[in-house]
N, CA, C and O atoms as a Tripos MOL2 file, in Angstrom:
@<TRIPOS>MOLECULE
protein
  308   307    77     0     0
PROTEIN
NO_CHARGES

@<TRIPOS>ATOM
      1 N           0.5630   -1.3520    0.0450 N.3       1 MET1
      2 CA         -0.0320   -0.0060   -0.1700 C.3       1 MET1
      3 C           0.8900    1.0360   -0.0100 C.2       1 MET1
      4 O           1.7770    0.8620    0.8260 O.2       1 MET1
      5 N           0.8610    2.0940   -0.6470 N.am      2 THR2
      6 CA          1.4240    3.4800   -1.2230 C.3       2 THR2
      7 C           0.7960    4.3940   -1.2110 C.2       2 THR2
      8 O           1.4830    5.3920   -0.9910 O.2       2 THR2
      9 N          -1.0190    4.7520   -1.4440 N.am      3 LYS3
     10 CA         -1.0460    5.3310   -1.5810 C.3       3 LYS3
     11 C          -2.2910    5.9420   -0.3170 C.2       3 LYS3
     12 O          -3.4000    5.4920   -0.6060 O.2       3 LYS3
     13 N          -2.3210    6.7690    0.8680 N.am      4 PRO4
     14 CA         -3.4870    7.1030    1.5160 C.3       4 PRO4
     15 C          -4.7170    6.9440    2.1970 C.2       4 PRO4
     16 O          -4.4660    7.5330    3.2480 O.2       4 PRO4
     17 N          -5.8860    6.5360    2.2930 N.am      5 LEU5
     18 CA         -6.9070    7.0040    1.5520 C.3       5 LEU5
     19 C          -6.8960    8.8160    2.6090 C.2       5 LEU5
     20 O          -6.2790    9.0880    3.6390 O.2       5 LEU5
     21 N          -7.6610    9.5230    1.9310 N.am      6 LEU6
     22 CA         -7.6550   11.1850    1.9030 C.3       6 LEU6
     23 C          -9.0790   11.6370    2.6430 C.2       6 LEU6
     24 O          -9.2940   12.8080    2.9550 O.2       6 LEU6
     25 N          -9.7750   10.8360    2.8200 N.am      7 THR7
     26 CA        -10.4800   11.1900    4.2860 C.3       7 THR7
     27 C         -10.7190   10.9760    5.3550 C.2       7 THR7
     28 O         -10.7830    9.9270    5.9950 O.2       7 THR7
     29 N         -10.9900   12.8520    5.8080 N.am      8 ALA8
     30 CA        -11.0860   12.1400    7.7080 C.3       8 ALA8
     31 C         -11.6060   11.4020    7.6990 C.2       8 ALA8
     32 O         -12.5610   11.1810    6.9540 O.2       8 ALA8
     33 N         -10.8690   10.2650    9.1160 N.am      9 PRO9
     34 CA        -12.0900   10.0980   10.1730 C.3       9 PRO9
     35 C         -12.2970   10.5330   11.3400 C.2       9 PRO9
     36 O         -11.6460   11.2580   12.0920 O.2       9 PRO9
     37 N         -13.4270    9.9330   11.4280 N.am     10 LYS10
     38 CA        -14.6910   10.7340   12.6130 C.3      10 LYS10
     39 C         -14.8970    9.6000   13.5900 C.2      10 LYS10
     40 O         -14.7950    8.4700   13.1140 O.2      10 LYS10
     41 N         -15.2010    9.7240   15.0180 N.am     11 ALA11
     42 CA        -15.1930    9.6500   16.0490 C.3      11 ALA11
     43 C         -15.2660    8.1000   16.1950 C.2      11 ALA11
     44 O         -14.6150    7.4010   16.9720 O.2      11 ALA11
     45 N         -16.5010    7.5890   14.9850 N.am     12 LYS12
     46 CA        -17.4270    6.5420   15.2190 C.3      12 LYS12
     47 C         -16.8780    5.6910   13.9740 C.2      12 LYS12
     48 O         -17.6790    4.8250   13.6220 O.2      12 LYS12
     49 N         -15.9240    5.7350   13.3750 N.am     13 ASP13
     50 CA        -15.6200    5.6060   11.8460 C.3      13 ASP13
     51 C         -14.8930    4.0820   12.6040 C.2      13 ASP13
     52 O         -14.8140    4.0890   13.8320 O.2      13 ASP13
     53 N         -14.3870    2.8270   11.8410 N.am     14 PRO14
     54 CA        -13.0660    2.0480   11.7370 C.3      14 PRO14
     55 C         -12.3670    3.3630   11.0460 C.2      14 PRO14
     56 O         -12.6580    4.0880   10.0950 O.2      14 PRO14
     57 N         -11.2730    3.3040   12.0260 N.am     15 VAL15
     58 CA         -9.7550    3.5450   10.9800 C.3      15 VAL15
     59 C          -8.8600    3.0620   10.4850 C.2      15 VAL15
     60 O          -8.3420    2.0620   10.9810 O.2      15 VAL15
     61 N          -8.4790    3.5360    9.5370 N.am     16 VAL16
     62 CA         -8.0100    2.2310    8.7300 C.3      16 VAL16
     63 C          -5.8200    2.6460    9.5460 C.2      16 VAL16
     64 O          -5.0190    3.2400    8.8230 O.2      16 VAL16
     65 N          -5.6300    2.4180   10.2280 N.am     17 LEU17
     66 CA         -3.8450    2.3320   10.5020 C.3      17 LEU17
     67 C          -2.8380    2.0840    9.0340 C.2      17 LEU17
     68 O          -3.1520    1.1980    8.2390 O.2      17 LEU17
     69 N          -2.1590    2.5780    8.9020 N.am     18 SER18
     70 CA         -1.1950    2.5240    7.9140 C.3      18 SER18
     71 C           0.7150    2.8320    9.1900 C.2      18 SER18
     72 O           1.1530    3.4320   10.1720 O.2      18 SER18
     73 N           1.0270    1.9930    8.2400 N.am     19 TYR19
     74 CA          2.5610    1.4330    9.0170 C.3      19 TYR19
     75 C           3.5660    2.7310    7.6680 C.2      19 TYR19
     76 O           3.7300    2.6670    6.4500 O.2      19 TYR19
     77 N           3.9680    3.6670    8.6420 N.am     20 LEU20
     78 CA          4.9820    4.4460    8.3120 C.3      20 LEU20
     79 C           6.3910    4.5610    9.0630 C.2      20 LEU20
     80 O           6.7840    5.0850   10.1050 O.2      20 LEU20
     81 N           6.7560    4.0830    8.3980 N.am     21 GLU21
     82 CA          8.7060    3.7890    7.8560 C.3      21 GLU21
     83 C           9.1330    5.8860    8.0840 C.2      21 GLU21
     84 O           8.3930    6.8070    7.7380 O.2      21 GLU21
     85 N           9.9510    5.9530    8.4770 N.am     22 LEU22
     86 CA         10.4550    7.3080    9.4400 C.3      22 LEU22
     87 C          11.8670    7.6440    9.1020 C.2      22 LEU22
     88 O          12.1900    6.6570    8.4420 O.2      22 LEU22
     89 N          12.7440    8.3010    9.1390 N.am     23 ARG23
     90 CA         13.8400    7.9900    8.6600 C.3      23 ARG23
     91 C          15.1090    7.4710   10.5600 C.2      23 ARG23
     92 O          16.3000    7.1960   10.7080 O.2      23 ARG23
     93 N          13.6020    7.6370   11.7870 N.am     24 ASP24
     94 CA         14.7080    7.2440   12.6790 C.3      24 ASP24
     95 C          13.7390    6.6130   13.7860 C.2      24 ASP24
     96 O          13.9980    6.5500   14.9880 O.2      24 ASP24
     97 N          12.3320    6.0630   13.0240 N.am     25 GLU25
     98 CA         11.5320    5.0130   13.7660 C.3      25 GLU25
     99 C          10.3270    4.8730   12.9900 C.2      25 GLU25
    100 O          10.0960    5.4850   11.9470 O.2      25 GLU25
    101 N           9.6500    4.1260   13.4930 N.am     26 TYR26
    102 CA          8.4240    3.3930   12.7970 C.3      26 TYR26
    103 C           7.1540    3.6650   13.4770 C.2      26 TYR26
    104 O           6.9050    3.3460   14.6390 O.2      26 TYR26
    105 N           6.2600    4.3600   12.5600 N.am     27 ILE27
    106 CA          5.4590    4.4660   13.2770 C.3      27 ILE27
    107 C           3.5940    4.1820   13.2660 C.2      27 ILE27
    108 O           3.8850    4.1850   12.0700 O.2      27 ILE27
    109 N           2.0520    3.9520   13.3960 N.am     28 CYS28
    110 CA          1.4860    3.6710   12.8600 C.3      28 CYS28
    111 C           0.2630    4.8230   12.9960 C.2      28 CYS28
    112 O          -0.0910    5.5380   13.9340 O.2      28 CYS28
    113 N          -0.0880    4.7030   11.9710 N.am     29 SER29
    114 CA         -1.0000    6.5180   11.9530 C.3      29 SER29
    115 C          -1.8950    6.4710   10.6910 C.2      29 SER29
    116 O          -1.4660    6.0380    9.6210 O.2      29 SER29
    117 N          -3.4620    7.0490   10.8990 N.am     30 TRP30
    118 CA         -3.9010    7.0870   10.1570 C.3      30 TRP30
    119 C          -3.2690    8.4850    9.2230 C.2      30 TRP30
    120 O          -2.9540    9.3670   10.0210 O.2      30 TRP30
    121 N          -3.0690    8.8090    8.0990 N.am     31 CYS31
    122 CA         -2.1390    9.3230    7.1300 C.3      31 CYS31
    123 C          -2.9160    9.9860    5.7690 C.2      31 CYS31
    124 O          -3.6920    9.3130    5.0910 O.2      31 CYS31
    125 N          -2.6880   10.9880    5.5600 N.am     32 GLU32
    126 CA         -3.3150   11.4280    4.2430 C.3      32 GLU32
    127 C          -2.2340   12.5850    4.0410 C.2      32 GLU32
    128 O          -1.9580   13.3520    4.9630 O.2      32 GLU32
    129 N          -1.7750   12.6480    3.0700 N.am     33 ILE33
    130 CA         -0.8970   13.6800    1.4510 C.3      33 ILE33
    131 C          -1.9080   15.5400    1.0980 C.2      33 ILE33
    132 O          -3.0250   15.8820    0.7110 O.2      33 ILE33
    133 N          -1.0210   16.0060    1.4050 N.am     34 ARG34
    134 CA         -1.4470   17.5640    1.0120 C.3      34 ARG34
    135 C           0.1310   17.8750    0.6770 C.2      34 ARG34
    136 O           1.0900   17.3880    1.2750 O.2      34 ARG34
    137 N           0.1590   18.4720   -0.0290 N.am     35 GLU35
    138 CA          0.6230   19.5710   -0.8680 C.3      35 GLU35
    139 C           2.3200   18.8430   -0.0540 C.2      35 GLU35
    140 O           2.8610   19.2230    0.9850 O.2      35 GLU35
    141 N           2.7530   17.7630   -0.9860 N.am     36 GLY36
    142 CA          3.9380   17.5420   -0.9500 C.3      36 GLY36
    143 C           4.6790   16.7760    0.6300 C.2      36 GLY36
    144 O           5.8630   16.4770    0.7810 O.2      36 GLY36
    145 N           3.2880   16.5680    1.8840 N.am     37 HIS37
    146 CA          3.3200   16.4470    2.4740 C.3      37 HIS37
    147 C           2.3680   14.8140    3.5080 C.2      37 HIS37
    148 O           1.2830   14.2500    3.3620 O.2      37 HIS37
    149 N           3.4800   14.6480    4.4190 N.am     38 LEU38
    150 CA          2.4290   13.6210    4.6120 C.3      38 LEU38
    151 C           2.1170   13.0190    6.2620 C.2      38 LEU38
    152 O           2.8630   12.2810    6.9060 O.2      38 LEU38
    153 N           0.6910   13.6230    6.7290 N.am     39 LEU39
    154 CA          0.2470   14.0470    7.3100 C.3      39 LEU39
    155 C           0.1950   12.4760    8.5960 C.2      39 LEU39
    156 O          -0.4610   11.4880    8.2650 O.2      39 LEU39
    157 N           0.6720   12.4900    9.4570 N.am     40 ALA40
    158 CA          0.1500   11.1650   10.5460 C.3      40 ALA40
    159 C          -1.3620   11.8980   11.4130 C.2      40 ALA40
    160 O          -1.6390   12.6820   12.3210 O.2      40 ALA40
    161 N          -1.7060   11.4310   10.8790 N.am     41 VAL41
    162 CA         -3.5570   11.9660   11.6330 C.3      41 VAL41
    163 C          -3.3320   11.0090   13.3420 C.2      41 VAL41
    164 O          -2.9260    9.8490   13.2700 O.2      41 VAL41
    165 N          -3.5200   11.3970   14.2300 N.am     42 PRO42
    166 CA         -3.7880   10.7410   15.4690 C.3      42 PRO42
    167 C          -5.3000   10.8030   15.6470 C.2      42 PRO42
    168 O          -5.9130   11.8260   15.3440 O.2      42 PRO42
    169 N          -5.8530    9.8280   16.0870 N.am     43 TYR43
    170 CA         -7.1850    9.4480   16.5940 C.3      43 TYR43
    171 C          -7.9450   10.1290   17.0080 C.2      43 TYR43
    172 O          -7.6930   10.3780   18.1870 O.2      43 TYR43
    173 N          -9.2820   10.8660   16.4550 N.am     44 PRO44
    174 CA         -9.5220   12.3250   17.7320 C.3      44 PRO44
    175 C          -9.4450   12.5050   18.4770 C.2      44 PRO44
    176 O          -9.0230   13.6160   18.7980 O.2      44 PRO44
    177 N          -9.7910   11.5520   19.4120 N.am     45 ASN45
    178 CA         -9.8600   11.2850   21.2140 C.3      45 ASN45
    179 C          -8.7190   11.6070   21.9950 C.2      45 ASN45
    180 O          -8.4340   12.2060   23.0310 O.2      45 ASN45
    181 N          -8.0650   10.8250   20.8750 N.am     46 SER46
    182 CA         -5.8170   10.7870   21.3090 C.3      46 SER46
    183 C          -5.7540   12.0940   22.1060 C.2      46 SER46
    184 O          -5.2230   12.0080   23.2130 O.2      46 SER46
    185 N          -6.2650   13.4250   21.6750 N.am     47 GLN47
    186 CA         -4.9550   14.7930   22.1800 C.3      47 GLN47
    187 C          -3.5690   15.2740   21.5850 C.2      47 GLN47
    188 O          -2.8290   16.2210   21.8490 O.2      47 GLN47
    189 N          -3.5080   13.9240   20.4010 N.am     48 CYS48
    190 CA         -2.3160   14.0840   20.2570 C.3      48 CYS48
    191 C          -2.6300   15.0200   18.7120 C.2      48 CYS48
    192 O          -3.6060   15.2000   17.9830 O.2      48 CYS48
    193 N          -0.5480   15.6510   18.7510 N.am     49 GLU49
    194 CA         -1.2390   16.6300   17.5280 C.3      49 GLU49
    195 C          -0.6210   15.9740   16.1810 C.2      49 GLU49
    196 O           0.3040   15.1760   16.0270 O.2      49 GLU49
    197 N          -1.8350   16.8740   14.9020 N.am     50 ILE50
    198 CA         -0.4570   15.5790   13.4710 C.3      50 ILE50
    199 C           0.6650   16.5350   13.5620 C.2      50 ILE50
    200 O           1.0470   17.6460   13.9300 O.2      50 ILE50
    201 N           1.0530   15.0270   12.8040 N.am     51 ARG51
    202 CA          3.0300   15.3080   12.8760 C.3      51 ARG51
    203 C           2.8580   15.2340   11.0720 C.2      51 ARG51
    204 O           2.0550   14.6190   10.3710 O.2      51 ARG51
    205 N           3.9570   16.1200   10.7400 N.am     52 ARG52
    206 CA          4.1820   16.5450    9.8070 C.3      52 ARG52
    207 C           5.5530   16.0630    8.8610 C.2      52 ARG52
    208 O           6.6880   16.5320    8.9430 O.2      52 ARG52
    209 N           5.1320   15.1240    8.0640 N.am     53 PHE53
    210 CA          6.7510   15.2500    6.9800 C.3      53 PHE53
    211 C           6.8940   15.3360    5.0640 C.2      53 PHE53
    212 O           6.0150   15.0320    4.2580 O.2      53 PHE53
    213 N           7.8890   15.6990    4.8540 N.am     54 PRO54
    214 CA          8.1560   15.9750    3.3190 C.3      54 PRO54
    215 C           7.8560   14.8110    3.2720 C.2      54 PRO54
    216 O           7.8800   14.3010    4.3920 O.2      54 PRO54
    217 N           7.3600   13.6090    1.8540 N.am     55 TYR55
    218 CA          6.8000   12.9150    1.6900 C.3      55 TYR55
    219 C           7.0830   12.7260   -0.0390 C.2      55 TYR55
    220 O           6.3240   13.0740   -0.9440 O.2      55 TYR55
    221 N           7.8240   12.3600   -0.1040 N.am     56 PRO56
    222 CA          8.5190   11.0290    0.1340 C.3      56 PRO56
    223 C           9.5220   11.0810    0.7120 C.2      56 PRO56
    224 O           9.9060   10.0830    1.3230 O.2      56 PRO56
    225 N          10.2070   12.1650    0.7060 N.am     57 ARG57
    226 CA         11.8270   12.3540    1.6710 C.3      57 ARG57
    227 C          11.5790   11.3560    2.7970 C.2      57 ARG57
    228 O          11.6830   10.1290    2.7980 O.2      57 ARG57
    229 N          11.2660   12.1060    3.6390 N.am     58 GLU58
    230 CA         11.0300   11.0420    5.1970 C.3      58 GLU58
    231 C          10.2890   11.1790    5.5980 C.2      58 GLU58
    232 O          10.2320   12.1430    6.3620 O.2      58 GLU58
    233 N           8.7260   10.0460    5.3530 N.am     59 ALA59
    234 CA          7.9900    9.3330    5.3480 C.3      59 ALA59
    235 C           8.0040    8.1500    3.7580 C.2      59 ALA59
    236 O           8.0160    8.1250    2.5270 O.2      59 ALA59
    237 N           7.9930    7.4030    4.8930 N.am     60 ASP60
    238 CA          7.4690    6.2840    3.3350 C.3      60 ASP60
    239 C           6.2500    5.5100    4.0700 C.2      60 ASP60
    240 O           6.6050    5.0460    5.1540 O.2      60 ASP60
    241 N           5.2660    5.3300    3.8270 N.am     61 ILE61
    242 CA          4.1610    4.0190    3.5340 C.3      61 ILE61
    243 C           4.7020    2.3950    3.1780 C.2      61 ILE61
    244 O           4.9550    1.8250    2.1160 O.2      61 ILE61
    245 N           4.7450    1.9360    4.7160 N.am     62 VAL62
    246 CA          5.6120    0.9010    4.2510 C.3      62 VAL62
    247 C           4.2810   -0.6120    4.2870 C.2      62 VAL62
    248 O           4.5350   -1.7750    3.9730 O.2      62 VAL62
    249 N           2.6350    0.0480    4.8680 N.am     63 GLY63
    250 CA          1.3880   -1.2310    4.6720 C.3      63 GLY63
    251 C           0.6790   -0.5630    5.6580 C.2      63 GLY63
    252 O           0.6630    0.4630    6.3380 O.2      63 GLY63
    253 N          -0.1240   -2.0050    5.3430 N.am     64 ARG64
    254 CA         -1.1470   -1.2370    6.4020 C.3      64 ARG64
    255 C          -1.8750   -2.2820    7.8270 C.2      64 ARG64
    256 O          -2.2250   -3.4600    7.8990 O.2      64 ARG64
    257 N          -1.8590   -1.4190    8.5600 N.am     65 VAL65
    258 CA         -1.9820   -2.4640   10.5340 C.3      65 VAL65
    259 C          -3.2800   -2.9960   10.1070 C.2      65 VAL65
    260 O          -4.1280   -2.3560    9.4860 O.2      65 VAL65
    261 N          -3.3660   -4.1930   10.4810 N.am     66 ILE66
    262 CA         -4.8650   -5.4260    9.5520 C.3      66 ILE66
    263 C          -5.1570   -6.0810   11.2050 C.2      66 ILE66
    264 O          -6.2390   -6.6030   11.4700 O.2      66 ILE66
    265 N          -3.7900   -5.9410   12.4620 N.am     67 GLY67
    266 CA         -4.3140   -6.8580   14.0280 C.3      67 GLY67
    267 C          -3.5630   -6.0690   14.5190 C.2      67 GLY67
    268 O          -2.9920   -5.2280   13.8250 O.2      67 GLY67
    269 N          -3.3200   -6.1980   16.3820 N.am     68 VAL68
    270 CA         -2.4970   -5.2650   17.1850 C.3      68 VAL68
    271 C          -2.4700   -6.1140   17.9990 C.2      68 VAL68
    272 O          -3.5660   -6.5580   18.3400 O.2      68 VAL68
    273 N          -1.2440   -6.6800   18.6350 N.am     69 ALA69
    274 CA         -1.1340   -8.0410   19.5290 C.3      69 ALA69
    275 C          -0.9610   -7.1700   20.9660 C.2      69 ALA69
    276 O          -0.1940   -6.2380   20.7250 O.2      69 ALA69
    277 N          -1.4030   -7.1400   22.3870 N.am     70 MET70
    278 CA         -0.9270   -6.3570   23.6170 C.3      70 MET70
    279 C          -1.0940   -6.9650   24.5150 C.2      70 MET70
    280 O          -2.1250   -7.6170   24.3480 O.2      70 MET70
    281 N          -0.4750   -7.2340   25.8340 N.am     71 ARG71
    282 CA         -0.7070   -7.4130   26.6490 C.3      71 ARG71
    283 C          -2.2530   -6.9730   27.4340 C.2      71 ARG71
    284 O          -2.9410   -5.9670   27.2630 O.2      71 ARG71
    285 N          -2.4580   -8.1200   28.3120 N.am     72 LEU72
    286 CA         -3.7730   -7.3010   28.9150 C.3      72 LEU72
    287 C          -3.3640   -7.2710   30.5460 C.2      72 LEU72
    288 O          -3.9650   -6.6990   31.4550 O.2      72 LEU72
    289 N          -2.3580   -7.9340   30.5970 N.am     73 ALA73
    290 CA         -2.2960   -7.5790   32.2050 C.3      73 ALA73
    291 C          -0.3540   -7.9050   32.3660 C.2      73 ALA73
    292 O           0.3310   -8.5570   31.5790 O.2      73 ALA73
    293 N           0.1320   -7.1580   33.7090 N.am     74 GLU74
    294 CA          1.5260   -7.7040   33.4700 C.3      74 GLU74
    295 C           1.6700   -8.9700   33.8930 C.2      74 GLU74
    296 O           0.9290   -9.6820   34.5710 O.2      74 GLU74
    297 N           2.8380   -9.1770   33.3510 N.am     75 SER75
    298 CA          2.8870  -11.1290   33.8900 C.3      75 SER75
    299 C           3.7290  -11.3000   34.9730 C.2      75 SER75
    300 O           4.8060  -10.7220   34.8230 O.2      75 SER75
    301 N           3.5710  -12.0350   36.2470 N.am     76 HIS76
    302 CA          3.4950  -11.7830   37.7570 C.3      76 HIS76
    303 C           4.5380  -13.0070   38.1660 C.2      76 HIS76
    304 O           4.4640  -13.6870   39.1900 O.2      76 HIS76
    305 N           5.7960  -13.1490   36.8270 N.am     77 ASP77
    306 CA          6.6120  -14.1360   37.0020 C.3      77 ASP77
    307 C           7.6590  -13.8530   38.0780 C.2      77 ASP77
    308 O           8.5050  -14.7030   38.3550 O.2      77 ASP77
@<TRIPOS>BOND
     1     1     2 1
     2     2     3 1
     3     3     4 2
     4     3     5 am
     5     5     6 1
     6     6     7 1
     7     7     8 2
     8     7     9 am
     9     9    10 1
    10    10    11 1
    11    11    12 2
    12    11    13 am
    13    13    14 1
    14    14    15 1
    15    15    16 2
    16    15    17 am
    17    17    18 1
    18    18    19 1
    19    19    20 2
    20    19    21 am
    21    21    22 1
    22    22    23 1
    23    23    24 2
    24    23    25 am
    25    25    26 1
    26    26    27 1
    27    27    28 2
    28    27    29 am
    29    29    30 1
    30    30    31 1
    31    31    32 2
    32    31    33 am
    33    33    34 1
    34    34    35 1
    35    35    36 2
    36    35    37 am
    37    37    38 1
    38    38    39 1
    39    39    40 2
    40    39    41 am
    41    41    42 1
    42    42    43 1
    43    43    44 2
    44    43    45 am
    45    45    46 1
    46    46    47 1
    47    47    48 2
    48    47    49 am
    49    49    50 1
    50    50    51 1
    51    51    52 2
    52    51    53 am
    53    53    54 1
    54    54    55 1
    55    55    56 2
    56    55    57 am
    57    57    58 1
    58    58    59 1
    59    59    60 2
    60    59    61 am
    61    61    62 1
    62    62    63 1
    63    63    64 2
    64    63    65 am
    65    65    66 1
    66    66    67 1
    67    67    68 2
    68    67    69 am
    69    69    70 1
    70    70    71 1
    71    71    72 2
    72    71    73 am
    73    73    74 1
    74    74    75 1
    75    75    76 2
    76    75    77 am
    77    77    78 1
    78    78    79 1
    79    79    80 2
    80    79    81 am
    81    81    82 1
    82    82    83 1
    83    83    84 2
    84    83    85 am
    85    85    86 1
    86    86    87 1
    87    87    88 2
    88    87    89 am
    89    89    90 1
    90    90    91 1
    91    91    92 2
    92    91    93 am
    93    93    94 1
    94    94    95 1
    95    95    96 2
    96    95    97 am
    97    97    98 1
    98    98    99 1
    99    99   100 2
   100    99   101 am
   101   101   102 1
   102   102   103 1
   103   103   104 2
   104   103   105 am
   105   105   106 1
   106   106   107 1
   107   107   108 2
   108   107   109 am
   109   109   110 1
   110   110   111 1
   111   111   112 2
   112   111   113 am
   113   113   114 1
   114   114   115 1
   115   115   116 2
   116   115   117 am
   117   117   118 1
   118   118   119 1
   119   119   120 2
   120   119   121 am
   121   121   122 1
   122   122   123 1
   123   123   124 2
   124   123   125 am
   125   125   126 1
   126   126   127 1
   127   127   128 2
   128   127   129 am
   129   129   130 1
   130   130   131 1
   131   131   132 2
   132   131   133 am
   133   133   134 1
   134   134   135 1
   135   135   136 2
   136   135   137 am
   137   137   138 1
   138   138   139 1
   139   139   140 2
   140   139   141 am
   141   141   142 1
   142   142   143 1
   143   143   144 2
   144   143   145 am
   145   145   146 1
   146   146   147 1
   147   147   148 2
   148   147   149 am
   149   149   150 1
   150   150   151 1
   151   151   152 2
   152   151   153 am
   153   153   154 1
   154   154   155 1
   155   155   156 2
   156   155   157 am
   157   157   158 1
   158   158   159 1
   159   159   160 2
   160   159   161 am
   161   161   162 1
   162   162   163 1
   163   163   164 2
   164   163   165 am
   165   165   166 1
   166   166   167 1
   167   167   168 2
   168   167   169 am
   169   169   170 1
   170   170   171 1
   171   171   172 2
   172   171   173 am
   173   173   174 1
   174   174   175 1
   175   175   176 2
   176   175   177 am
   177   177   178 1
   178   178   179 1
   179   179   180 2
   180   179   181 am
   181   181   182 1
   182   182   183 1
   183   183   184 2
   184   183   185 am
   185   185   186 1
   186   186   187 1
   187   187   188 2
   188   187   189 am
   189   189   190 1
   190   190   191 1
   191   191   192 2
   192   191   193 am
   193   193   194 1
   194   194   195 1
   195   195   196 2
   196   195   197 am
   197   197   198 1
   198   198   199 1
   199   199   200 2
   200   199   201 am
   201   201   202 1
   202   202   203 1
   203   203   204 2
   204   203   205 am
   205   205   206 1
   206   206   207 1
   207   207   208 2
   208   207   209 am
   209   209   210 1
   210   210   211 1
   211   211   212 2
   212   211   213 am
   213   213   214 1
   214   214   215 1
   215   215   216 2
   216   215   217 am
   217   217   218 1
   218   218   219 1
   219   219   220 2
   220   219   221 am
   221   221   222 1
   222   222   223 1
   223   223   224 2
   224   223   225 am
   225   225   226 1
   226   226   227 1
   227   227   228 2
   228   227   229 am
   229   229   230 1
   230   230   231 1
   231   231   232 2
   232   231   233 am
   233   233   234 1
   234   234   235 1
   235   235   236 2
   236   235   237 am
   237   237   238 1
   238   238   239 1
   239   239   240 2
   240   239   241 am
   241   241   242 1
   242   242   243 1
   243   243   244 2
   244   243   245 am
   245   245   246 1
   246   246   247 1
   247   247   248 2
   248   247   249 am
   249   249   250 1
   250   250   251 1
   251   251   252 2
   252   251   253 am
   253   253   254 1
   254   254   255 1
   255   255   256 2
   256   255   257 am
   257   257   258 1
   258   258   259 1
   259   259   260 2
   260   259   261 am
   261   261   262 1
   262   262   263 1
   263   263   264 2
   264   263   265 am
   265   265   266 1
   266   266   267 1
   267   267   268 2
   268   267   269 am
   269   269   270 1
   270   270   271 1
   271   271   272 2
   272   271   273 am
   273   273   274 1
   274   274   275 1
   275   275   276 2
   276   275   277 am
   277   277   278 1
   278   278   279 1
   279   279   280 2
   280   279   281 am
   281   281   282 1
   282   282   283 1
   283   283   284 2
   284   283   285 am
   285   285   286 1
   286   286   287 1
   287   287   288 2
   288   287   289 am
   289   289   290 1
   290   290   291 1
   291   291   292 2
   292   291   293 am
   293   293   294 1
   294   294   295 1
   295   295   296 2
   296   295   297 am
   297   297   298 1
   298   298   299 1
   299   299   300 2
   300   299   301 am
   301   301   302 1
   302   302   303 1
   303   303   304 2
   304   303   305 am
   305   305   306 1
   306   306   307 1
   307   307   308 2
@<TRIPOS>SUBSTRUCTURE
     1 MET1         2 RESIDUE 1 A MET
     2 THR2         6 RESIDUE 1 A THR
     3 LYS3        10 RESIDUE 1 A LYS
     4 PRO4        14 RESIDUE 1 A PRO
     5 LEU5        18 RESIDUE 1 A LEU
     6 LEU6        22 RESIDUE 1 A LEU
     7 THR7        26 RESIDUE 1 A THR
     8 ALA8        30 RESIDUE 1 A ALA
     9 PRO9        34 RESIDUE 1 A PRO
    10 LYS10       38 RESIDUE 1 A LYS
    11 ALA11       42 RESIDUE 1 A ALA
    12 LYS12       46 RESIDUE 1 A LYS
    13 ASP13       50 RESIDUE 1 A ASP
    14 PRO14       54 RESIDUE 1 A PRO
    15 VAL15       58 RESIDUE 1 A VAL
    16 VAL16       62 RESIDUE 1 A VAL
    17 LEU17       66 RESIDUE 1 A LEU
    18 SER18       70 RESIDUE 1 A SER
    19 TYR19       74 RESIDUE 1 A TYR
    20 LEU20       78 RESIDUE 1 A LEU
    21 GLU21       82 RESIDUE 1 A GLU
    22 LEU22       86 RESIDUE 1 A LEU
    23 ARG23       90 RESIDUE 1 A ARG
    24 ASP24       94 RESIDUE 1 A ASP
    25 GLU25       98 RESIDUE 1 A GLU
    26 TYR26      102 RESIDUE 1 A TYR
    27 ILE27      106 RESIDUE 1 A ILE
    28 CYS28      110 RESIDUE 1 A CYS
    29 SER29      114 RESIDUE 1 A SER
    30 TRP30      118 RESIDUE 1 A TRP
    31 CYS31      122 RESIDUE 1 A CYS
    32 GLU32      126 RESIDUE 1 A GLU
    33 ILE33      130 RESIDUE 1 A ILE
    34 ARG34      134 RESIDUE 1 A ARG
    35 GLU35      138 RESIDUE 1 A GLU
    36 GLY36      142 RESIDUE 1 A GLY
    37 HIS37      146 RESIDUE 1 A HIS
    38 LEU38      150 RESIDUE 1 A LEU
    39 LEU39      154 RESIDUE 1 A LEU
    40 ALA40      158 RESIDUE 1 A ALA
    41 VAL41      162 RESIDUE 1 A VAL
    42 PRO42      166 RESIDUE 1 A PRO
    43 TYR43      170 RESIDUE 1 A TYR
    44 PRO44      174 RESIDUE 1 A PRO
    45 ASN45      178 RESIDUE 1 A ASN
    46 SER46      182 RESIDUE 1 A SER
    47 GLN47      186 RESIDUE 1 A GLN
    48 CYS48      190 RESIDUE 1 A CYS
    49 GLU49      194 RESIDUE 1 A GLU
    50 ILE50      198 RESIDUE 1 A ILE
    51 ARG51      202 RESIDUE 1 A ARG
    52 ARG52      206 RESIDUE 1 A ARG
    53 PHE53      210 RESIDUE 1 A PHE
    54 PRO54      214 RESIDUE 1 A PRO
    55 TYR55      218 RESIDUE 1 A TYR
    56 PRO56      222 RESIDUE 1 A PRO
    57 ARG57      226 RESIDUE 1 A ARG
    58 GLU58      230 RESIDUE 1 A GLU
    59 ALA59      234 RESIDUE 1 A ALA
    60 ASP60      238 RESIDUE 1 A ASP
    61 ILE61      242 RESIDUE 1 A ILE
    62 VAL62      246 RESIDUE 1 A VAL
    63 GLY63      250 RESIDUE 1 A GLY
    64 ARG64      254 RESIDUE 1 A ARG
    65 VAL65      258 RESIDUE 1 A VAL
    66 ILE66      262 RESIDUE 1 A ILE
    67 GLY67      266 RESIDUE 1 A GLY
    68 VAL68      270 RESIDUE 1 A VAL
    69 ALA69      274 RESIDUE 1 A ALA
    70 MET70      278 RESIDUE 1 A MET
    71 ARG71      282 RESIDUE 1 A ARG
    72 LEU72      286 RESIDUE 1 A LEU
    73 ALA73      290 RESIDUE 1 A ALA
    74 GLU74      294 RESIDUE 1 A GLU
    75 SER75      298 RESIDUE 1 A SER
    76 HIS76      302 RESIDUE 1 A HIS
    77 ASP77      306 RESIDUE 1 A ASP
């Protein structure tokens, strides 16, 4: 996947997350491209700011996130 969706997510809509490769990190975010920049758009209720990167010079869309695995509780071994 190399082209992001170009419509803004709404709080009740399912959010399509993209896996982005930046110069020094990877991030997962909804994204769009405007005026030669890739905008990493956080979930509307997250209170995080939109991140902006020159595209494709400093950011590349690697793929789409289709699942997440995470711990539900700390292990007490």
